[in-house]
Each structure stands twice: as C-alpha cells, then as structure tokens.
C-alpha positions as CSV (number, residue, x, y, z in Angstrom):
1,M,-78.2,9.2,1.2
2,G,-74.9,10.7,2.4
3,I,-73.7,14.2,1.7
4,S,-70.2,15.6,1.4
5,Q,-69.1,17.1,4.7
6,R,-67.4,19.9,2.8
7,I,-70.8,21.3,1.9
8,F,-71.3,22.3,5.5
9,E,-68.4,24.7,5.1
10,N,-70.2,26.6,2.3
11,V,-72.3,28.6,4.8
12,G,-71.9,31.4,7.2
13,F,-74.2,32.8,9.9
14,F,-75.4,36.4,10.2
15,G,-76.0,37.9,13.6
16,V,-77.1,41.2,15.3
17,Q,-76.8,42.4,18.8
18,E,-79.9,42.5,20.9
19,E,-80.4,43.6,24.5
20,S,-81.2,40.7,26.9
21,K,-83.6,40.9,29.8
22,D,-80.7,41.7,32.2
23,G,-79.6,44.6,30.0
24,L,-76.6,42.8,28.4
25,K,-75.8,42.9,24.7
26,V,-75.9,39.4,23.2
27,T,-75.5,38.3,19.6
28,Q,-78.6,36.7,18.1
29,W,-77.9,34.7,15.0
30,R,-80.6,35.5,12.4
31,G,-79.8,34.1,8.9
32,T,-77.6,32.1,6.6
33,C,-75.4,33.0,3.7
34,F,-73.3,31.0,1.3
35,F,-70.6,31.6,-1.3
36,I,-70.3,31.2,-5.0
37,E,-67.7,31.8,-7.7
38,E,-67.6,32.3,-11.5
39,A,-64.6,32.0,-13.7
40,A,-63.5,34.6,-16.2
41,C,-63.5,32.9,-19.6
42,E,-60.8,35.4,-20.8
43,D,-58.5,34.5,-17.9
44,P,-58.9,31.1,-16.4
45,S,-56.8,32.1,-13.4
46,K,-59.3,34.8,-12.5
47,I,-62.5,34.2,-10.5
48,W,-65.2,36.5,-9.2
49,G,-66.6,35.6,-5.8
50,Y,-69.8,36.5,-4.1
51,M,-71.6,36.1,-0.8
52,V,-75.2,35.3,-1.3
53,T,-78.2,35.5,1.1
54,A,-81.9,36.2,1.0
55,R,-82.9,39.7,0.2
56,H,-85.1,39.9,3.3
57,V,-82.1,38.9,5.5
58,A,-79.8,41.5,3.9
59,E,-82.5,44.2,4.5
60,K,-82.7,43.3,8.2
61,I,-78.9,43.7,8.8
62,A,-78.1,46.5,6.2
63,Y,-78.8,49.4,8.5
64,R,-77.4,48.2,11.8
65,E,-74.1,46.7,13.0
66,A,-74.1,43.0,12.1
67,F,-71.7,40.1,12.3
68,L,-70.7,37.3,10.1
69,R,-69.4,34.1,11.7
70,L,-67.4,31.6,9.7
71,N,-65.4,28.5,10.7
72,K,-61.6,29.0,11.0
73,V,-58.9,26.9,9.5
74,G,-57.7,24.8,12.4
75,G,-60.8,25.1,14.5
76,G,-62.9,27.7,16.2
77,S,-64.6,30.5,14.4
78,E,-64.0,33.9,13.0
79,V,-66.5,36.7,13.7
80,I,-66.4,39.6,11.2
81,A,-68.0,42.8,12.1
82,I,-70.2,44.4,9.4
83,P,-70.7,48.1,10.2
84,A,-74.1,49.6,9.2
85,R,-74.4,50.5,5.5
86,S,-70.9,49.2,4.8
87,V,-71.9,46.4,2.4
88,R,-73.2,47.0,-1.2
89,W,-76.0,44.4,-1.6
90,W,-76.9,43.8,-5.2
91,L,-80.5,42.9,-5.8
92,H,-82.3,41.7,-9.0
93,P,-82.2,44.6,-11.5
94,T,-85.9,44.3,-12.6
95,D,-87.9,42.0,-10.3
96,C,-88.5,43.1,-6.7
97,T,-90.0,39.7,-5.9
98,V,-86.7,37.9,-6.2
99,D,-85.5,37.1,-2.7
100,V,-81.8,37.3,-3.5
101,A,-79.0,39.7,-2.3
102,V,-75.4,39.4,-3.4
103,A,-72.2,41.1,-2.1
104,R,-69.1,41.0,-4.3
105,W,-66.8,39.6,-1.5
106,L,-65.1,36.4,-0.4
107,P,-63.4,35.8,2.9
108,P,-59.7,35.1,2.9
109,E,-59.1,31.4,2.0
110,D,-56.1,31.0,4.4
111,A,-58.2,32.1,7.4
112,V,-61.6,30.3,7.1
113,T,-62.8,27.0,5.8
114,V,-65.2,28.3,3.1
115,V,-66.0,26.2,0.0
116,R,-67.8,27.8,-3.0
117,W,-70.4,26.7,-5.5
118,G,-69.3,27.3,-9.1
119,V,-72.0,28.8,-11.4
120,D,-71.5,25.8,-13.7
121,D,-73.1,23.7,-10.9
122,F,-76.3,25.7,-10.8
123,V,-79.5,24.0,-11.9
124,T,-81.0,25.5,-15.1
125,Q,-84.3,25.2,-16.8
126,S,-82.8,23.0,-19.4
127,D,-81.8,20.5,-16.7
128,F,-85.5,20.0,-16.0
129,E,-86.4,19.9,-19.7
130,Q,-83.8,17.2,-20.3
131,R,-84.9,15.3,-17.2
132,T,-81.5,15.6,-15.5
133,F,-83.5,16.6,-12.5
134,A,-87.2,16.1,-11.8
135,V,-89.9,16.3,-9.2
136,G,-89.2,13.7,-6.5
137,D,-85.5,14.2,-6.4
138,D,-83.8,14.6,-3.0
139,I,-83.2,18.1,-1.6
140,D,-80.7,19.1,1.1
141,M,-80.9,22.5,2.8
142,I,-78.0,23.5,5.0
143,G,-78.1,26.5,7.3
144,L,-78.6,28.0,10.7
145,F,-80.7,26.5,13.5
146,N,-81.0,29.7,15.5
147,R,-81.7,27.8,18.7
148,S,-78.4,26.1,18.5
149,P,-75.9,27.8,16.2
150,G,-72.8,26.3,17.8
151,V,-70.7,27.5,20.7
152,D,-67.2,27.7,19.5
153,K,-67.9,27.4,15.8
154,N,-70.8,27.2,13.3
155,S,-72.8,24.0,13.5
156,P,-75.1,24.1,10.5
157,I,-78.2,22.0,10.5
158,L,-79.2,19.8,7.5
159,R,-82.9,19.7,6.5
160,R,-83.9,17.1,4.0
161,G,-86.9,16.8,1.6
162,T,-88.0,16.3,-2.0
163,L,-88.6,18.6,-4.9
164,A,-92.4,18.8,-4.7
165,M,-93.5,21.1,-7.5
166,L,-92.2,23.1,-10.4
167,P,-95.0,25.6,-10.6
168,D,-96.2,26.7,-14.1
169,G,-96.6,30.3,-12.8
170,P,-95.8,32.6,-10.0
171,V,-96.5,31.6,-6.4
172,Q,-97.4,33.9,-3.5
173,T,-94.4,34.7,-1.3
174,R,-93.6,37.3,1.4
175,L,-92.3,39.5,-1.4
176,G,-95.3,39.0,-3.7
177,M,-96.0,36.6,-6.6
178,A,-92.7,35.1,-7.5
179,D,-91.1,32.4,-9.7
180,V,-90.0,29.7,-7.2
181,Y,-89.7,26.0,-6.6
182,L,-91.6,24.2,-3.8
183,V,-89.9,21.5,-1.7
184,E,-91.6,19.1,0.7
185,A,-89.6,19.8,3.8
186,Y,-90.0,21.7,7.1
187,S,-88.1,24.9,7.4
188,I,-87.2,26.8,10.5
189,G,-86.1,30.3,11.5
190,G,-82.5,31.0,10.4
191,M,-82.7,28.9,7.3
192,S,-83.5,31.9,5.1
193,G,-80.6,32.4,2.7
194,S,-79.4,28.8,2.9
195,P,-78.3,26.9,-0.2
196,A,-80.7,24.2,-1.4
197,I,-79.0,21.3,-3.1
198,I,-80.7,18.8,-5.4
199,T,-79.5,15.3,-6.1
200,A,-80.9,13.4,-9.1
201,A,-82.3,10.0,-8.7
202,T,-81.1,7.4,-11.2
203,I,-82.7,4.1,-12.0
204,H,-80.5,1.2,-12.8
205,P,-81.8,-2.1,-14.3
206,H,-80.8,-5.3,-12.5
207,P,-80.8,-8.0,-15.1
208,P,-80.8,-11.1,-13.0
209,S,-83.9,-10.1,-11.1
210,G,-85.5,-7.7,-13.5
211,A,-85.7,-5.1,-10.7
212,R,-85.0,-1.5,-11.3
213,L,-82.8,-0.1,-8.5
214,R,-82.7,3.5,-7.4
215,G,-79.3,5.1,-7.3
216,I,-77.7,8.6,-6.7
217,G,-76.9,10.9,-9.6
218,R,-75.5,14.4,-10.0
219,S,-75.9,17.0,-7.3
220,A,-76.3,20.7,-8.1
221,L,-77.4,24.0,-6.5
222,L,-81.2,24.2,-6.9
223,G,-81.4,27.7,-5.4
224,L,-81.7,29.7,-2.2
225,V,-84.1,29.1,0.7
226,H,-86.7,31.9,0.9
227,G,-88.5,30.3,3.8
228,H,-91.5,28.1,4.6
229,W,-95.1,28.5,3.5
230,D,-97.3,29.0,6.6
231,N,-100.8,27.9,7.1
232,V,-102.9,30.6,8.8
233,D,-106.1,29.5,10.5
234,S,-108.8,32.2,10.4
235,D,-112.2,32.5,12.0
236,A,-115.0,30.5,10.5
237,D,-117.2,33.3,9.2
238,G,-114.4,35.5,7.9
239,D,-115.5,38.6,9.9
240,A,-112.2,40.4,10.6
241,A,-113.8,42.4,13.4
242,Q,-114.8,39.2,15.2
243,A,-111.8,37.1,14.4
244,E,-110.0,35.1,17.0
245,P,-106.2,35.5,17.0
246,K,-104.8,33.7,14.0
247,I,-102.8,30.5,14.5
248,V,-99.8,30.1,12.2
249,T,-98.4,26.6,11.5
250,N,-95.6,25.4,9.3
251,S,-97.2,23.8,6.2
252,G,-94.2,21.5,5.6
253,V,-93.6,23.3,2.2
254,S,-90.4,25.3,1.7
255,V,-90.0,27.9,-0.9
256,I,-86.8,28.0,-3.0
257,V,-85.6,30.8,-5.2
258,P,-84.2,29.3,-8.4
259,A,-80.4,29.4,-8.9
260,S,-81.1,31.1,-12.2
261,K,-82.2,34.2,-10.3
262,I,-78.8,34.4,-8.6
263,I,-77.3,34.3,-12.1
264,E,-79.5,37.2,-13.2
265,V,-78.3,39.2,-10.3
266,I,-74.6,38.7,-10.9
267,E,-75.0,39.2,-14.7
268,Q,-76.7,42.6,-14.5
269,D,-75.1,45.4,-16.5
270,E,-73.6,47.3,-13.6
271,I,-71.8,44.2,-12.2
272,T,-70.7,43.2,-15.7
273,A,-69.2,46.7,-16.2
274,L,-67.3,46.4,-12.9
275,K,-65.8,43.0,-13.9
276,A,-64.8,44.5,-17.3
277,A,-62.9,47.3,-15.5
278,E,-61.1,44.7,-13.3
279,L,-60.1,42.5,-16.2
280,P,-58.9,44.3,-19.3
281,G,-60.1,42.8,-22.5
282,L,-63.4,41.6,-21.0
283,I,-66.3,43.0,-23.1
284,A,-69.0,44.4,-20.9
285,G,-72.7,43.8,-21.7
C-alpha cells in the first residue's frame, strides 16, 4: 500500500544538546511531534493550531534548552531553539496516564513544509462501532529514527503494522494503566510522539470469478505513538536478590494513545476559554 508523501511533512524532530566524549556539544534528536488544526465553527476562516507530542517527551525537554527541527520550503531544514520553560505544554486535565502533550503553536507556513491533521480526520469510537475501521487494518507510524535523523533535513522513517487489539479495559503503560490501542509493529527509540495513521481495508466482490478483493479505504489519525511494549526476562525462581541482570527485548507490540485523548486535551475548559477570548462570540464551555 502506498502513502501520500505529504504525510512525511506532518512531523518534526525534538533534540537536546549533549556533551560528546571529546567534550563537544552535539545535538541528539530524541522524539517526534506532529501538527493538528481545528476550525472555528463561528468563523470558518479561523483555525486553531497545535503541536502535539508524547507527554514523556515534553517532560524530558521542558526544563532544558531544546530544539525543534522542521523541513524548510525550498529544501534544507529550520532549527528552532526552545529555551527551558518557554513552552506551555497542556496535558490531559483529569487523567495522568494519558501520554499526550499539546502546545498551542504552529510554525510559519511560508517558512516550513508542515502539513496538519484536521480534527475531523481523527478516529472516534463510533468509527469502530460502525465498522469503518477494525482490527486487522493497516497502520503507518511516521517519526524519528534517532540513529539516522537526516543530515541537511528531517528524514522520517515509516514503520508499518496492523491494528492488533482494541482492549476492553486499561493496559499497563509506562504511565500506569491507560486506555490505549495495540498495534502489531516494532517501534524504536525516537518514535514516541509520532502520528499513527490507520487505513481501512475494504472488500470488493468480483462478480466474474466470485472472488472478494481487498482494497484500500479511508485513512485517519488513529492516535499518537506512546512506545513499544517490552518483554523483560527475569530469573527463573523470582528471587530478586539472586536475579541475573534483566534482558529487555522489543515485543513487536506498539502502544498507541487514542486520538480522542488529544481531543480531550484541546477541549479542556482552560483552552476553550482562551479560544473564546480570541474569537468574540465563541461561547466557552
């Protein structure tokens, strides 16, 4: 299955400076962000834009100088310095297990090649109830491969898998028991905060042969990559005092925060009040 090349321009890379072995400062790229927008119903010409990443990524860069790298119009990249404590990251208002952080900011459109997901293209629970999407549909995750982020510009990597499970209850994550989706796909360092895109499989009858042919349906934003689920091998008898060093392996299952959780973040009362102040006539709450 192909994928629109424009989707690769939806993401940016976060980096921090670390000291190398020879004492030089080098930028280490650590995580991914992407961009979304919502239209103001009261004024179709007005949109609100947001930069979205994983909460655990935002927490790592919030209290130190960081950098955001985006691809420039015409080639190359733009590196934007982010001073420590300079960004207001909005988190979920009631659930600390939601691995989402949102900043109310968009980069200038005339400078960088950023495309945005509209909230109308977010997957909802009703999409699953109506069988618009289902377990077995294709998943694309686009983000940072931190061993090869690109030299002169961002070069996102595409990881591909299938929707493996819609759990009927919370699942253990690094932030606790959380409502998530599970995807059969290997994840790697740097993918945290990446967009996860689902594409519906459609079945078309083929009258002459009686065969049912699989086709490609609608694509939408499933959610945000939290990370992968590790397998941890422990000692056989369970005696912590006698345990050998644990071996961590990638289970091949990626954890996705539902897009609906991003909506809950940007629709919290404080943000709604800010939008109301920016657009006279918008009723807050």
